[in-house]
Each structure stands twice: as C-alpha cells, then as structure tokens.
C-alpha positions in Angstrom: 228.0 160.1 77.1 226.5 160.3 80.6 222.6 160.4 80.7 222.3 163.2 84.0 218.5 163.8 83.0 216.1 161.3 82.0 213.8 162.2 80.2 211.0 159.6 78.3 209.5 160.6 75.6 206.4 159.2 73.9 207.5 157.5 70.4 208.5 159.9 67.9 208.5 158.6 63.9 211.5 160.3 62.9 213.8 158.7 65.2 213.8 155.8 62.1 215.2 158.9 60.1 217.5 160.3 62.4 218.9 156.4 62.7 219.6 156.4 58.5 221.5 159.5 58.9 223.5 158.4 61.5 223.8 155.3 59.5 225.0 156.7 56.6 228.0 159.0 57.5 229.2 155.8 59.7 228.4 153.2 56.5 230.6 156.1 54.0 233.2 156.0 57.1 233.3 152.3 57.4 232.9 150.9 53.8 233.3 146.9 53.5 234.3 147.3 57.7 230.5 146.7 58.8 228.7 143.7 58.2 225.4 145.8 59.2 224.8 148.9 61.1 221.5 148.0 63.4 218.9 150.3 65.3 219.1 149.1 68.4 217.3 150.0 71.7 213.7 151.8 72.3 213.3 154.3 69.5 214.2 151.3 67.1 210.5 149.9 68.1 207.5 151.7 66.7 205.5 152.9 69.4 207.8 152.7 72.2 208.7 155.4 74.7 212.1 156.1 75.0 215.1 158.7 76.1 215.3 160.4 72.9 219.0 158.8 72.0 219.5 156.6 68.9 221.3 153.4 69.8 223.3 151.7 67.3 225.3 148.7 66.7 227.8 148.4 64.1 228.4 144.4 63.6 232.0 143.3 62.7 233.5 140.2 61.6 235.4 139.8 64.8 237.6 141.9 67.3 240.4 141.4 64.5 238.7 144.0 62.7 238.8 146.6 65.7 242.0 148.1 65.3 241.0 149.2 61.5 237.1 150.2 62.6 238.2 152.7 65.1 240.9 154.1 62.9 238.1 154.6 60.7 235.8 156.1 63.0 238.1 158.2 64.6 238.4 160.0 60.9 234.7 161.0 61.7 235.4 162.1 65.1 234.3 159.3 67.0 236.8 157.9 69.9 236.8 154.3 71.0 236.2 154.3 75.2 236.7 150.8 75.5 233.6 148.0 76.7 232.8 150.3 79.3 232.2 147.3 81.4 229.8 145.2 78.7 232.0 142.1 77.4 231.3 141.8 73.5 230.4 145.4 73.1 232.8 148.3 72.1 231.5 151.9 72.8 232.3 155.2 71.6 231.6 159.2 71.9 231.9 162.1 69.8 231.9 165.8 70.3 230.2 168.1 68.2 228.2 166.7 65.3 224.9 168.7 66.0 223.4 167.5 62.5 222.5 164.2 64.0 220.3 163.4 66.9 222.5 162.3 70.0 223.3 158.4 69.7 225.4 156.2 71.6 227.4 154.1 69.1 229.0 150.7 69.7 230.5 148.1 67.6 230.4 144.2 68.2 231.6 141.3 66.8 229.1 139.1 65.2 229.3 136.7 68.1 228.8 138.8 70.5 225.9 137.7 73.1 225.3 141.3 74.0 224.8 142.0 70.4 222.5 138.7 70.2 220.7 139.8 73.3 220.1 143.7 72.1 218.7 142.7 68.2 216.5 139.7 70.3 214.9 141.6 72.5 214.4 144.2 69.6 212.9 141.7 67.7 210.8 140.7 70.6 209.0 143.7 70.9 208.7 144.3 67.4 206.2 141.9 67.3 204.5 142.1 71.0 202.7 145.4 71.1 201.3 144.5 74.5 204.9 144.3 75.5 205.7 147.6 74.0 203.0 149.2 76.1 203.5 147.6 79.2 207.7 148.8 78.9 206.3 152.0 77.5 204.5 152.2 81.1 207.5 151.2 82.9 209.9 153.4 81.3 207.9 156.7 81.8 207.5 155.5 85.5 210.8 155.3 86.0 211.7 158.9 84.3 208.8 160.0 86.7 210.1 158.2 89.5 214.3 159.0 88.9 214.7 161.6 86.7 218.1 162.3 88.0 219.6 158.7 88.5 220.0 156.7 85.4 221.1 153.7 87.2 217.7 153.7 89.4 216.2 154.1 86.0 217.8 151.3 84.8 217.7 149.4 87.8 213.9 150.0 87.7 213.3 148.4 84.0 215.7 145.9 83.8 213.1 143.1 85.4 210.8 143.3 82.2 213.5 143.1 79.9 215.0 140.2 81.7 212.2 138.5 81.9 211.1 138.9 78.4 214.7 137.8 77.4 214.4 134.5 79.6 211.0 134.2 78.1 212.2 134.2 74.6 215.2 132.1 75.0 214.6 131.4 71.4 215.0 134.6 70.1 218.6 134.6 70.1 218.7 132.6 66.8 217.2 135.6 64.7 218.5 136.6 61.5 220.9 139.1 62.2 221.0 141.1 59.3 217.5 143.0 59.6 219.3 146.5 58.7 222.0 145.2 56.4 225.0 147.5 54.9 
C-alpha cells in the first residue's frame, strides 16, 4: 500500500485497540507460527503524532517458517510482496478488510536487524517523552511541507530517527517480545 497523501494526526488512543483487533485476526490464522505480533511504528507510541496506519511486525523463528506463514496469511487475504528492498522484513498487502483500520503488515525473523531497529526505536520513544514531542513536531512539519510526496516526508524525518538510534545503540539489546502472542 503506497501512501499518496501524507496526513499526520495527533495521537489517537483508539490506535492501540485497532492494533488488538488486527492482531487477533492474524494470531488466529497463524496459530503457533508466530513468536510474537508487535505493534511498531508511530501509532504504537502514546502521545506521538502519526499517519493513522497501524504498522505490525509478525515475528517468526527464522525464514524456514516463511512458506507456512505465507500460506496461512493467504487464507485470510494477505498477499506476500517480498521484502520491497528492506532486508529482514517481508511485506504483505491486502484488499478489503474494511472492518479493520488501515495497516501495514510485515513478517520478520527474530534475528532481523530491521525488526531490532524498529523495536528499539519504539522503546526509546516510549521512555523519552521529550523525544516524542520533538518527533511529533518533525512529522507534522514534514506532512505540511510534503503532503503528496511520501519519499520527501520520509527524508525529512529520517535524520531524527537515525540520530536517536545511533545515540541509543544499546537499545538493540531490548527484550523483544513485549507483545507476546
């Protein structure tokens, strides 16, 4: 799903509930195939402005599980798109699902650097309210400057993300399964 119009909204307390509804459907389909289903991205951080799209990472043991996961997700109308240029993260698209909030679904092996990076950044933001305020400002500014250019929007906010990931390198040693299945 490609974002055509960048809209960043203030934090919405319903995003956590929306994640749980999506997670429930995915968890039922995957049964024991998933080690965890993580709410990642800006909607997972209380108080953070975000595009109102839920980002979800399904954590699997390793790539030996991927074919079974693809089959299980296909049964509930998710279709594998490959890694879309990001190693360690397999993307899935869907059609319909009007009963769920718009979301991005990814499957990652538990040793994926991209997964570790996303969880580390989430955990950093959850524990640094001043960073949440600054990142919200940057995201809102980026959406105002580049409302129809998702690449420029991402480019605008990337220095903040990279700076805070570098500043907190030790965050990659987090306890991964905060949202255990």
